[in-house]
N, C-alpha and C positions, 0 to 999 in steps of 0.2 A: 259443358263449360258452364262456369258460375259467372254471371253478368251483374255487375254492381254499377249504378248510375248515380253519380254524386253531383249535387248542386252546392253553391257556396254556403248555403245556409241549412241543408238537409240531405239525407239520403232519399233520392227519388224512387229508387227500385232496387230490389235484390232479387235476382231470378236464377234458378238452379235448372239444370238439365237443357241448357241452350245448346242447340246443334249447329247453328250458323248465324254469323253476325255480318251486316253489311252497314258501312259507314262511308260518309263523304269526307274525303280528305283533299288537301292541296293538289294533289296528283290525280284525283278522280275517284271513283267508288273502290272501296277496299273490303274484300271478302275475307272472314275469318272462319276457319274450320278449327275443330279441336287440336288436330295435330300440327298445326302451323307454328313456326318458330316465333319465339317471343319477339315483341317488338314495342316501340313507343311512336304514335303517329299524332301530329296535330290534325284536329278536325275542324272544318269549315261548317258554317250554317247548312243545314240540310235535312234529309231524312235519314235516320237510323233504323234499320229493321232488325230483328232477330226471330229466329225460327226455334221453336221448341221441339223436343226429340219426338213428340207426337206429330208434328207437321204443321201445327198452327202458327202463323206469322203476325207479328205484332209491329206496328210502325210508330215512330216517335219523331217529331220535328225537334231538333236540338241545335243550340247556338254553338258557337265557336268554343272549342276546348281541346282536350287531349285524350286518348285512348291509350291504355297500357295493357298488354297481353304478357302474362307470366304463368306459364303452364297452363293450368285448367282455368285460372282466373283472368277475367277481362273487368278492368275498371275504366269507366268513362267519366271524366269529369268535365262539366260544361256549365256555362253561365245560366242557361234556361233550357227546359224541356217540356214539352207538351205531348201527352199521349192521345191517340185516337184509335177507335175500334176499326175504322177503315181509312183509306186514304181521303175520301170525301169528308168523313167527319174531321180528320185532321186537318185538311184545308180550311174548313170553317173555323175550327178551334184556333188556329194560327191567326187567321183574319181577324178574329175577335180580340185575341191578345195584342196584336200589334196595333190595332185601333185604339185600345186602352193605353198601350205604351206611348203612342204618338200624343194622346191628349196628355198624359202625365208630363212627358217631355216638354211640351209646350207650356205648361204651367210652370215647370221648374225653370225654364228659360227665362220666363217673364220675371220670375222672383230674383234670380241671379242678376237679370238687368237692372232691377231696382236697387239691389244691393251695391252693383257697380257704380251706378249713378249716385248713390249715396256717399260711396266711399271717395269718389272724385271729388265730389262737393266739399267734403271735409278736409281733403288735402288742399283744395283750392283755398278754404278758410285759414288753414294753417299757415299757407305760404303768404297770405295777406297780413297776418298777424305779425309777422317777422318784421 
């Protein structure tokens, strides 16, 4: 199979000679082999693994998205993806990524709160001017 992993802003990976793919769905784990019927499946945040024809397995942490299998082509479109050489490395990479995202989210919420406060103040001024 040919696996393509898409992010909103770039192509994360294009892999040929994939013999098996396992992804997390709303119903649990889904395994794909080359002769499986075509399908479209929503993905939940979790681990996506693929095995090459030679037998090596690669693990990715993916965010929510969708998986589309059409013939030999499998396209996975997700919001975020993180690669790791092994499950331990992947766990550490995910922990680092989410701690960074948490800090950025806190900063963004503080900026939005300031903007909201300023906007409410302006509306109050306009109401008093009438």
